[in-house]
MILUMDO-326809 format. One line per 4 residues: number of its first residue (from 1); for each residue x, y negated, z negated of N, C-alpha, C. Coordinates in pm, 1 decimal, always signed. Layout:
// MILUMDO-326809
NUM) X Y Z X Y Z X Y Z; ...
//
This chain:
// MILUMDO-326809
1) +83.0 +120.7 +0.0 +0.0 +0.0 +0.0 +86.5 -125.8 +0.0; +194.5 -122.4 -85.1 +281.1 -239.4 -90.1 +345.0 -265.6 +45.0; +378.7 -159.4 +117.9 +439.5 -174.8 +250.4 +342.1 -238.6 +348.5; +214.2 -194.0 +344.8 +116.5 -252.5 +437.6 +91.9 -399.3 +405.3
5) +83.6 -433.0 +273.5 +61.6 -572.5 +236.3 +178.2 -660.4 +281.6; +301.7 -610.6 +267.7 +418.3 -687.4 +310.4 +414.7 -710.7 +460.2; +377.2 -605.0 +538.4 +368.3 -623.0 +683.9 +261.3 -725.0 +718.8; +149.8 -718.2 +645.2 +41.0 -813.5 +672.2 +86.3 -957.5 +648.7
9) +161.6 -980.1 +540.4 +210.8 -1114.5 +511.4 +306.1 -1161.8 +620.4; +392.9 -1069.8 +667.1 +486.6 -1108.6 +772.4 +412.9 -1141.7 +901.0; +309.6 -1063.1 +933.3 +233.2 -1089.9 +1055.1 +159.5 -1223.4 +1044.7; +103.7 -1253.2 +925.3 +36.2 -1381.4 +908.1 +135.2 -1497.1 +922.8
13) +255.5 -1480.7 +866.5 +355.5 -1586.1 +876.8 +393.6 -1611.5 +1021.5; +411.1 -1496.6 +1098.2 +445.7 -1513.2 +1239.6 +332.6 -1581.6 +1315.6; +208.8 -1546.8 +1278.0 +94.7 -1610.7 +1342.5 +90.8 -1759.0 +1313.2; +127.0 -1797.8 +1186.8 +129.3 -1939.7 +1151.3 +234.5 -2015.6 +1229.3
17) +352.8 -1951.5 +1248.7 +458.3 -2015.9 +1326.3 +412.6 -2038.4 +1469.2; +345.1 -1933.5 +1527.9 +297.0 -1947.1 +1665.4 +193.4 -2058.7 +1675.3; +104.8 -2064.7 +1573.2 +2.7 -2169.8 +1575.1 +66.2 -2308.8 +1565.1; +166.2 -2326.5 +1474.4 +232.8 -2456.0 +1458.6 +303.3 -2495.6 +1587.3
21) +369.2 -2399.0 +1652.6 +439.2 -2429.0 +1776.6 +342.2 -2473.6 +1883.8; +225.5 -2407.7 +1887.6 +126.2 -2444.2 +1988.2 +75.2 -2586.3 +1964.5; +54.7 -2623.7 +1837.4 +8.4 -2758.2 +1805.1 +112.1 -2862.0 +1848.0; +241.5 -2833.7 +1819.5 +347.5 -2926.7 +1857.2 +351.8 -2944.8 +2008.1
25) +339.6 -2831.6 +2082.3 +341.1 -2841.7 +2228.1 +225.4 -2923.1 +2281.0; +106.1 -2906.0 +2220.3 -9.2 -2984.1 +2262.9 +11.5 -3133.0 +2236.8; +70.5 -3165.1 +2119.1 +95.9 -3305.0 +2087.2 +195.8 -3367.1 +2183.7; +301.8 -3291.0 +2215.0 +400.2 -3341.6 +2309.1 +339.8 -3360.5 +2446.7
29) +255.0 -3267.4 +2485.5 +189.6 -3280.3 +2615.4 +100.5 -3404.2 +2618.7; +33.0 -3432.3 +2506.2 -51.4 -3550.8 +2499.6 +29.9 -3678.4 +2512.1; +151.0 -3678.1 +2447.9 +236.5 -3797.1 +2459.1 +284.5 -3815.1 +2602.0; +321.1 -3705.5 +2667.0 +374.6 -3715.4 +2801.9 +270.0 -3763.8 +2900.5
33) +145.1 -3729.5 +2873.3 +41.1 -3766.2 +2969.0 -44.2 -3882.5 +2921.1; +7.6 -3961.1 +2824.8 -67.8 -4072.6 +2770.3 -78.6 -4186.4 +2869.6; -153.4 -4289.7 +2833.0 -173.0 -4402.3 +2925.2 -43.0 -4477.1 +2950.8; -25.0 -4524.3 +3071.1 +94.2 -4598.8 +3105.9 +90.2 -4737.7 +3040.6
37) +209.3 -4789.6 +3013.1 +216.7 -4924.3 +2955.9 +162.4 -5025.4 +3056.8; +88.0 -5123.3 +3010.0 +32.0 -5221.5 +3103.5 +141.7 -5302.7 +3170.7; +117.9 -5342.2 +3292.4 +213.7 -5424.2 +3366.5 +179.4 -5571.6 +3346.1; +273.2 -5647.8 +3293.7 +251.5 -5789.0 +3267.6 +302.8 -5870.0 +3386.8
41) +215.4 -5950.0 +3444.6 +253.5 -6024.3 +3563.6 +359.7 -6129.5 +3534.6; +366.7 -6177.0 +3408.5 +466.8 -6280.2 +3380.5 +607.3 -6221.9 +3361.5; +622.2 -6091.0 +3382.5 +754.9 -6029.9 +3382.3 +806.7 -6010.2 +3523.9; +728.3 -6048.3 +3623.2 +768.5 -6031.4 +3761.0 +878.2 -6128.2 +3802.1
45) +939.6 -6098.4 +3915.0 +1051.7 -6179.5 +3962.1 +1008.3 -6321.6 +3996.5; +880.2 -6341.5 +4028.2 +833.0 -6474.4 +4068.0 +793.3 -6561.8 +3949.5; +790.0 -6503.2 +3829.1 +749.0 -6581.3 +3712.1 +859.9 -6678.6 +3671.8; +821.1 -6793.4 +3621.5 +918.9 -6893.7 +3579.3 +867.7 -6966.0 +3455.5
49) +961.8 -7028.0 +3382.2 +926.6 -7103.5 +3262.5 +878.6 -7243.7 +3301.4; +775.5 -7290.1 +3232.5 +715.9 -7419.8 +3266.8 +732.5 -7522.5 +3155.4; +769.9 -7480.2 +3035.7 +789.5 -7572.8 +2925.0 +667.8 -7584.9 +2836.9; +690.6 -7612.7 +2708.6 +582.2 -7618.4 +2610.6 +484.0 -7731.5 +2639.8
53) +531.0 -7840.4 +2699.3 +440.8 -7951.3 +2729.5 +333.8 -7909.8 +2829.1; +369.2 -7824.3 +2923.5 +270.8 -7774.7 +3019.6 +169.1 -7684.3 +2950.1; +215.4 -7600.5 +2859.0 +123.5 -7514.4 +2783.9 +22.1 -7599.1 +2705.4; +69.8 -7711.7 +2652.1 -15.1 -7796.5 +2567.9 -126.8 -7863.2 +2646.3
57) -114.9 -7873.5 +2778.8 -221.3 -7937.0 +2855.9 -351.2 -7857.9 +2848.2; -342.6 -7726.2 +2829.3 -463.4 -7643.2 +2814.8 -487.5 -7600.0 +2670.3; -382.4 -7596.7 +2590.9 -392.1 -7544.7 +2453.6 -349.3 -7654.3 +2355.6; -412.6 -7769.6 +2367.0 -372.5 -7885.3 +2289.1 -382.9 -7866.2 +2139.6
61) -493.8 -7809.5 +2092.0 -512.5 -7792.5 +1947.4 -409.8 -7695.7 +1890.3; -383.5 -7588.0 +1964.1 -283.4 -7490.2 +1917.9 -146.2 -7555.7 +1914.5; -113.0 -7630.5 +2019.3 +17.8 -7695.6 +2025.2 +34.1 -7797.0 +1912.8; -70.7 -7870.0 +1880.7 -63.6 -7969.4 +1774.0 -42.1 -7903.9 +1637.5
65) -112.5 -7793.5 +1613.6 -94.2 -7722.3 +1486.8 +43.8 -7658.8 +1479.1; +89.0 -7602.7 +1590.1 +219.0 -7534.7 +1591.7 +333.9 -7632.8 +1570.4; +315.1 -7757.5 +1611.6 +421.8 -7857.1 +1599.9 +463.7 -7880.0 +1454.8; +377.0 -7846.5 +1358.6 +409.9 -7864.2 +1217.7 +471.4 -7738.7 +1156.4
69) +477.4 -7631.1 +1232.5 +527.8 -7503.1 +1182.2 +680.4 -7503.0 +1182.8; +738.0 -7425.3 +1091.6 +883.4 -7417.4 +1083.9 +948.5 -7368.3 +1211.3; +882.0 -7276.4 +1282.5 +941.1 -7224.4 +1405.4 +957.2 -7333.6 +1509.8; +859.1 -7422.6 +1518.6 +868.1 -7531.2 +1615.7 +978.0 -7629.8 +1579.3
73) +1022.7 -7628.0 +1454.1 +1126.1 -7719.7 +1407.1 +1252.2 -7644.7 +1366.7; +1283.1 -7539.8 +1441.5 +1398.7 -7457.4 +1408.7 +1529.9 -7517.8 +1456.3; +1524.3 -7616.1 +1545.8 +1644.7 -7688.3 +1587.2 +1603.8 -7822.5 +1646.6; +1688.6 -7923.3 +1624.3 +1657.3 -8058.7 +1670.2 +1779.3 -8146.6 +1643.8
77) +1789.0 -8261.2 +1708.7 +1901.8 -8351.2 +1683.2 +1894.1 -8411.0 +1543.0; +2008.9 -8434.8 +1484.1 +2015.1 -8504.6 +1355.8 +2015.1 -8654.5 +1383.8; +1911.8 -8720.1 +1338.4 +1895.7 -8864.2 +1357.9 +1865.0 -8927.5 +1222.4; +1865.7 -9059.3 +1213.5 +1824.4 -9121.9 +1086.8 +1684.5 -9080.2 +1044.0
81) +1596.1 -9049.6 +1140.1 +1459.4 -9009.4 +1106.8 +1452.0 -8865.9 +1057.1; +1539.7 -8778.0 +1103.4 +1535.0 -8636.2 +1063.1 +1631.8 -8604.0 +950.0; +1707.6 -8700.8 +907.4 +1805.4 -8676.2 +801.2 +1737.3 -8668.0 +665.3; +1777.8 -8568.0 +585.0 +1729.6 -8555.8 +447.7 +1844.6 -8539.6 +348.6
85) +1966.5 -8514.5 +396.3 +2076.4 -8476.4 +310.1 +2165.7 -8595.8 +276.0; +2226.9 -8591.9 +158.0 +2320.6 -8697.9 +119.5 +2461.5 -8664.7 +169.5; +2552.1 -8758.3 +149.5 +2692.8 -8729.6 +176.8 +2746.8 -8638.4 +66.0; +2865.1 -8584.3 +88.9 +2932.1 -8501.3 -11.3 +3069.4 -8562.4 -37.2
89) +3084.7 -8628.2 -152.4 +3211.8 -8693.9 -185.5 +3312.2 -8597.2 -245.5; +3264.9 -8508.7 -333.8 +3354.2 -8411.9 -397.4 +3372.4 -8294.2 -302.6; +3493.7 -8271.5 -251.5 +3510.5 -8171.7 -146.0 +3488.5 -8028.6 -194.9; +3443.2 -7945.6 -101.9 +3439.1 -7801.9 -121.9 +3566.4 -7743.7 -61.5
93) +3636.2 -7660.9 -138.5 +3766.4 -7609.0 -96.1 +3754.8 -7461.5 -63.0; +3802.2 -7426.1 +55.2 +3807.4 -7286.0 +95.9 +3919.5 -7218.4 +16.8; +3887.3 -7120.7 -68.9 +3991.6 -7061.7 -153.6 +4095.1 -6981.3 -75.2; +4063.1 -6938.2 +45.9 +4157.0 -6857.4 +124.3 +4258.9 -6942.6 +198.7
97) +4216.1 -7059.2 +246.0 +4304.5 -7142.5 +328.1 +4347.2 -7271.6 +260.1; +4271.4 -7315.1 +159.2 +4299.5 -7442.7 +95.7 +4240.8 -7562.0 +168.8; +4172.7 -7540.7 +282.3 +4109.9 -7651.4 +352.6 +3998.7 -7710.5 +265.5; +3990.2 -7842.5 +264.5 +3889.7 -7913.0 +184.9 +3790.7 -7980.9 +278.8
101) +3661.2 -7967.7 +246.3 +3555.1 -8016.8 +334.4 +3466.1 -8116.8 +261.0; +3432.6 -8225.1 +332.9 +3338.1 -8322.9 +282.9 +3238.2 -8356.6 +393.3; +3125.5 -8417.2 +352.2 +3029.7 -8474.5 +446.1 +3039.0 -8624.6 +429.6; +3067.8 -8695.1 +540.5 +3097.4 -8837.4 +532.2 +3008.1 -8917.1 +627.0
105) +2995.8 -9045.0 +598.2 +2927.5 -9138.6 +687.4 +3027.4 -9191.0 +790.1; +2983.0 -9199.6 +915.3 +3062.4 -9262.6 +1020.5 +2973.0 -9364.4 +1091.4; +3028.4 -9449.7 +1175.2 +2943.9 -9543.7 +1249.7 +2839.4 -9474.8 +1337.2; +2865.7 -9349.4 +1374.6 +2772.2 -9276.0 +1460.3 +2681.2 -9180.8 +1382.1
109) +2688.5 -9180.5 +1249.6 +2606.2 -9090.7 +1169.8 +2689.9 -8997.3 +1085.4; +2625.8 -8895.6 +1029.0 +2696.6 -8801.7 +941.9 +2795.5 -8716.9 +1020.6; +2904.2 -8679.5 +951.4 +3005.8 -8593.0 +1010.6 +3063.7 -8505.5 +900.0; +3126.4 -8396.7 +940.6 +3195.3 -8310.9 +845.1 +3345.5 -8325.4 +865.7
113) +3414.0 -8340.0 +754.7 +3557.6 -8367.2 +754.2 +3632.2 -8248.4 +694.8; +3740.8 -8210.5 +759.8 +3829.1 -8105.3 +709.6 +3966.4 -8165.9 +684.2; +4021.2 -8142.7 +563.8 +4153.6 -8193.9 +531.6 +4241.0 -8081.7 +475.8; +4371.0 -8094.3 +502.4 +4469.5 -8000.8 +449.2 +4576.2 -8081.2 +375.4
117) +4618.5 -8028.2 +260.2 +4713.0 -8100.5 +176.4 +4839.7 -8018.4 +153.5; +4950.3 -8088.6 +143.0 +5077.2 -8026.5 +108.0 +5080.0 -7997.9 -42.0; +5173.3 -7915.3 -89.0 +5181.4 -7886.9 -233.7 +5194.9 -8010.5 -320.5; +5253.3 -8117.2 -265.4 +5267.5 -8239.0 -346.4 +5143.6 -8326.9 -342.1
121) +5037.2 -8279.5 -272.2 +4913.2 -8355.7 -266.9 +4899.9 -8447.3 -147.5; +5003.1 -8456.9 -66.3 +4996.4 -8543.9 +51.3 +4908.9 -8478.8 +159.4; +4827.4 -8561.3 +225.0 +4742.6 -8511.1 +332.5 +4827.8 -8485.6 +456.5; +4817.0 -8363.5 +511.4 +4898.6 -8328.0 +627.9 +4814.8 -8307.2 +753.9
125) +4684.6 -8288.7 +739.3 +4599.7 -8268.9 +858.1 +4457.6 -8311.2 +825.2; +4388.4 -8365.4 +926.4 +4249.7 -8409.4 +908.0 +4176.2 -8394.2 +1039.6; +4056.9 -8331.1 +1035.3 +3968.7 -8317.9 +1150.4 +3829.9 -8365.4 +1110.4; +3761.7 -8435.2 +1200.5 +3625.4 -8481.9 +1176.7 +3540.2 -8441.1 +1295.6
129) +3424.6 -8378.3 +1267.7 +3333.2 -8337.5 +1372.7 +3193.3 -8391.5 +1341.5; +3125.8 -8448.8 +1440.8 +2992.0 -8505.1 +1416.2 +2888.1 -8396.9 +1392.0; +2791.5 -8427.4 +1307.6 +2678.4 -8337.5 +1283.9 +2567.6 -8378.6 +1381.2; +2561.8 -8312.2 +1496.7 +2473.5 -8356.5 +1603.9 +2342.1 -8279.2 +1610.6
133) +2346.6 -8148.1 +1587.4 +2228.2 -8063.2 +1600.0 +2202.1 -7993.6 +1467.6; +2077.1 -7995.8 +1422.7 +2034.5 -7921.3 +1303.5 +1972.0 -7789.1 +1349.6; +2012.4 -7680.3 +1286.6 +1950.0 -7550.1 +1310.3 +1892.4 -7502.7 +1177.1; +1763.2 -7481.2 +1174.8 +1693.6 -7445.5 +1051.4 +1586.1 -7547.6 +1021.6
137) +1468.6 -7500.2 +984.8 +1356.0 -7590.4 +960.3 +1372.5 -7670.7 +832.4; +1461.5 -7627.2 +743.7 +1478.0 -7693.4 +615.5 +1398.8 -7628.6 +504.0; +1318.0 -7528.0 +535.7 +1246.9 -7456.5 +429.4 +1345.1 -7387.1 +336.3; +1456.8 -7339.0 +392.1 +1560.2 -7274.4 +311.7 +1694.3 -7344.8 +326.9
141) +1727.1 -7385.3 +450.1 +1858.4 -7444.9 +473.2 +1860.7 -7519.3 +605.7; +1964.9 -7601.0 +621.6 +1991.6 -7672.3 +746.4 +2139.9 -7656.8 +776.9; +2170.3 -7593.2 +890.6 +2307.9 -7576.1 +935.1 +2330.7 -7666.7 +1054.7; +2454.5 -7710.6 +1075.4 +2481.5 -7818.4 +1170.3 +2578.4 -7772.9 +1279.1
145) +2556.3 -7829.8 +1397.2 +2639.9 -7798.4 +1512.5 +2685.8 -7926.9 +1579.3; +2804.9 -7920.5 +1636.3 +2858.2 -8029.5 +1717.2 +2869.9 -7981.1 +1861.4; +2858.9 -8072.8 +1953.0 +2874.1 -8038.1 +2094.3 +3023.0 -8032.2 +2129.6; +3057.4 -7929.6 +2205.6 +3192.0 -7920.0 +2262.0 +3174.4 -7885.4 +2408.8
149) +3163.4 -7987.8 +2489.6 +3129.3 -7966.1 +2629.0 +2986.4 -7913.6 +2639.7; +2970.5 -7798.5 +2703.3 +2839.0 -7735.8 +2717.6 +2810.4 -7635.1 +2607.2; +2896.1 -7627.5 +2508.0 +2876.7 -7534.0 +2397.8 +2840.2 -7609.0 +2270.0; +2782.3 -7531.9 +2175.1 +2759.0 -7582.7 +2040.6 +2849.8 -7506.3 +1945.5
153) +2919.8 -7577.0 +1858.1 +3007.1 -7512.9 +1759.7 +2951.9 -7538.8 +1620.7; +2950.2 -7435.9 +1539.6 +2895.8 -7445.5 +1403.8 +2993.9 -7517.9 +1312.8; +2939.8 -7595.1 +1220.0 +3022.0 -7666.6 +1123.2 +3025.5 -7590.6 +990.3; +3131.1 -7608.9 +911.6 +3152.9 -7522.8 +794.7 +3053.5 -7538.0 +680.7
157) +2985.2 -7654.4 +669.4 +2899.8 -7676.9 +553.2 +2752.2 -7678.1 +592.1; +2670.1 -7618.5 +504.6 +2524.4 -7611.2 +521.0 +2456.9 -7677.5 +401.9; +2345.2 -7745.2 +428.5 +2264.9 -7804.9 +321.5 +2154.5 -7705.8 +284.6; +2162.9 -7648.4 +162.3 +2064.3 -7553.3 +113.9 +1958.4 -7632.1 +36.5
161) +1834.8 -7627.8 +85.2 +1731.9 -7721.9 +39.2 +1662.1 -7680.2 -89.0; +1674.2 -7556.2 -130.7 +1598.9 -7511.0 -247.6 +1663.9 -7559.9 -377.1; +1582.3 -7568.8 -481.6 +1628.7 -7611.9 -614.4 +1692.6 -7750.6 -610.7; +1631.9 -7841.2 -536.2 +1680.8 -7977.7 -532.4 +1784.0 -8006.3 -425.4
165) +1837.8 -7902.9 -361.7 +1933.7 -7921.0 -253.4 +2078.0 -7919.4 -300.4; +2164.8 -7858.2 -221.3 +2307.7 -7853.5 -253.5 +2386.5 -7823.7 -126.4; +2510.2 -7871.4 -123.1 +2601.9 -7838.0 -15.1 +2679.7 -7712.2 -51.3; +2698.6 -7625.1 +45.6 +2783.8 -7507.2 +27.3 +2830.3 -7463.1 +165.5
169) +2917.4 -7363.5 +167.1 +2967.7 -7315.8 +295.5 +2856.0 -7249.9 +376.1; +2863.7 -7265.4 +506.7 +2767.4 -7202.9 +596.2 +2777.0 -7050.8 +585.2; +2669.7 -6978.6 +619.6 +2670.2 -6832.9 +605.7 +2791.6 -6768.7 +672.4; +2862.6 -6686.8 +595.4 +2980.3 -6616.3 +645.8 +3110.7 -6691.5 +630.9
173) +3105.8 -6821.3 +601.2 +3228.9 -6900.7 +596.8 +3311.0 -6876.7 +470.4; +3249.5 -6830.3 +364.3 +3328.5 -6798.2 +244.8 +3411.9 -6672.8 +266.7; +3360.4 -6580.1 +348.1 +3432.1 -6455.6 +373.0 +3538.6 -6473.0 +481.5; +3506.0 -6546.1 +585.0 +3599.7 -6568.4 +695.4 +3567.9 -6703.8 +755.6
177) +3660.0 -6797.5 +742.1 +3635.3 -6935.7 +781.7 +3685.0 -6960.1 +924.6; +3592.7 -6964.0 +1023.3 +3635.4 -6994.2 +1161.1 +3652.5 -7142.5 +1187.4; +3639.0 -7224.1 +1083.3 +3655.0 -7369.0 +1092.2 +3556.1 -7426.0 +1193.6; +3604.5 -7490.3 +1298.6 +3515.2 -7549.2 +1398.5 +3516.8 -7467.6 +1527.5
181) +3539.1 -7337.3 +1516.3 +3554.4 -7254.6 +1635.1 +3443.2 -7156.2 +1661.6; +3342.0 -7151.0 +1575.7 +3233.0 -7053.9 +1595.7 +3127.4 -7114.5 +1688.2; +3117.4 -7060.6 +1808.5 +3018.5 -7111.1 +1903.5 +2885.7 -7039.0 +1884.3; +2777.6 -7107.8 +1923.5 +2646.1 -7045.7 +1916.1 +2623.3 -6962.3 +2042.4
185) +2609.8 -6830.0 +2028.3 +2583.8 -6746.7 +2145.7 +2435.9 -6744.8 +2180.6; +2405.8 -6686.6 +2295.9 +2267.3 -6680.3 +2340.3 +2181.4 -6601.5 +2241.7; +2239.4 -6500.8 +2175.6 +2162.5 -6421.4 +2079.6 +2110.9 -6504.8 +1964.3; +2192.1 -6598.8 +1915.1 +2146.3 -6688.5 +1808.4 +2048.9 -6791.8 +1863.1
189) +2079.0 -6839.4 +1983.2 +1991.9 -6939.2 +2044.5 +1850.3 -6884.4 +2061.9; +1839.1 -6755.4 +2092.4 +1707.5 -6696.6 +2119.9 +1618.5 -6693.7 +1997.2; +1676.0 -6699.9 +1877.3 +1595.5 -6698.8 +1755.5 +1566.3 -6839.2 +1703.6; +1641.2 -6938.6 +1749.2 +1627.4 -7072.8 +1693.6 +1586.7 -7177.0 +1796.4
193) +1559.3 -7134.4 +1919.7 +1530.7 -7233.2 +2020.9 +1437.5 -7175.7 +2125.3; +1395.5 -7260.3 +2215.0 +1311.4 -7215.5 +2326.0 +1400.9 -7146.4 +2429.1; +1391.6 -7182.2 +2553.8 +1470.4 -7115.0 +2657.1 +1565.5 -7216.7 +2718.7; +1691.2 -7221.7 +2671.0 +1785.2 -7319.0 +2726.1 +1827.0 -7281.3 +2867.4
197) +1875.4 -7378.9 +2939.4 +1926.4 -7354.6 +3074.4 +2074.3 -7317.9 +3064.2; +2112.1 -7194.6 +3099.8 +2252.3 -7154.9 +3085.0 +2339.5 -7213.5 +3195.5; +2467.6 -7224.2 +3166.6 +2566.0 -7255.6 +3269.7 +2605.1 -7123.5 +3333.6; +2575.2 -7108.0 +3458.8 +2594.0 -6980.0 +3526.6 +2741.3 -6938.3 +3523.2
201) +2763.0 -6815.8 +3475.2 +2897.4 -6759.9 +3473.6 +2983.9 -6802.2 +3358.0; +2930.1 -6883.1 +3264.1 +3008.9 -6929.3 +3149.9 +2940.8 -6882.0 +3021.9; +3011.5 -6806.5 +2941.3 +2953.8 -6749.5 +2818.9 +2926.9 -6857.1 +2714.3; +2808.3 -6848.2 +2650.9 +2769.4 -6936.7 +2540.5 +2766.9 -7084.2 +2581.5
205) +2741.1 -7112.8 +2707.6 +2735.9 -7250.8 +2754.3 +2596.7 -7279.8 +2809.5; +2545.6 -7400.6 +2780.0 +2408.4 -7435.7 +2815.5 +2405.8 -7574.3 +2878.7; +2341.4 -7581.6 +2995.4 +2330.7 -7710.0 +3064.4 +2229.8 -7801.1 +2995.6; +2125.2 -7743.2 +2938.0 +2026.5 -7820.0 +2862.9 +1971.0 -7731.6 +2752.2
209) +1935.5 -7795.2 +2640.9 +1889.2 -7721.0 +2523.1 +1759.9 -7784.1 +2473.6; +1648.4 -7711.0 +2474.6 +1523.1 -7765.1 +2420.3 +1532.3 -7779.5 +2267.9; +1428.7 -7833.2 +2208.2 +1423.3 -7849.1 +2063.1 +1320.8 -7752.2 +2004.9; +1365.5 -7661.7 +1920.7 +1275.4 -7570.0 +1853.1 +1232.2 -7452.2 +1939.2
213) +1161.5 -7359.4 +1876.0 +1112.6 -7239.6 +1943.6 +982.9 -7275.6 +2014.8; +982.4 -7268.8 +2145.2 +866.1 -7305.2 +2223.3 +771.9 -7188.5 +2246.3; +659.7 -7218.1 +2309.9 +556.4 -7116.4 +2334.9 +611.5 -6997.0 +2411.8; +692.3 -7026.0 +2513.9 +735.2 -6920.4 +2605.1 +843.4 -6831.1 +2547.8
217) +904.5 -6869.5 +2436.2 +1002.8 -6781.1 +2374.4 +936.5 -6651.7 +2329.5; +811.7 -6659.2 +2282.4 +739.4 -6538.9 +2239.6 +643.0 -6487.8 +2346.3; +582.2 -6577.8 +2422.1 +478.0 -6538.0 +2517.2 +529.6 -6511.9 +2656.8; +654.9 -6548.5 +2683.3 +710.7 -6526.1 +2815.9 +681.1 -6639.8 +2910.1
221) +735.1 -6632.9 +3032.3 +717.9 -6741.3 +3131.1 +570.5 -6770.0 +3156.6; +539.7 -6899.8 +3166.7 +397.0 -6937.7 +3177.4 +349.4 -6972.7 +3315.5; +434.8 -6959.9 +3416.8 +393.9 -7006.0 +3550.4 +274.2 -6928.3 +3603.2; +271.5 -6797.1 +3583.8 +162.2 -6716.2 +3635.6 +33.3 -6747.1 +3560.9
225) +43.7 -6762.7 +3429.3 -74.7 -6793.0 +3347.6 -133.7 -6927.6 +3384.8
//
């Protein structure tokens, strides 16, 4: 009797394996024969970007509401009207290199200053770069870029707006300080801006740069629509 019961259990187990395999095959077959992904006409070769202002001609209320959103204000020029940060008189010192950084007033607006000192305290090098472009809505932070030809280069100091605001090194600069050499690549631009016009054949270079994340960054080219 024990032998027959053991055989019965083994046969049931084999039957369960066959049943499970059949279910898996049916599921895979269903996936293979599922509905095709829809074809979006704005992904075609003839589609082109028209700009957020064109979108607003039909979607005015949406555009007006979106203009107050952080995404729409993810990048913009630093002007007297958009400025919220103070200067920084007491320098922040990079512990790895000894470079000292301040935020200073210039006749053309705010700038970031880098200084290097000899052991006796004498200044041996000084660089100043203008704070021309703000990246970040200011809900958490504002990081700054200067123009270098058709490229944007990140500046070492960021204004962190929470808890009353404070100056500190830009993300990653405490670990490895690229000074004024970190350019903004297209991958970063795609998260903080609309669709800039690239310089053909030149990496990280843009002929024109919109302000903020526009409608077409998420919805795609609007010419067909």
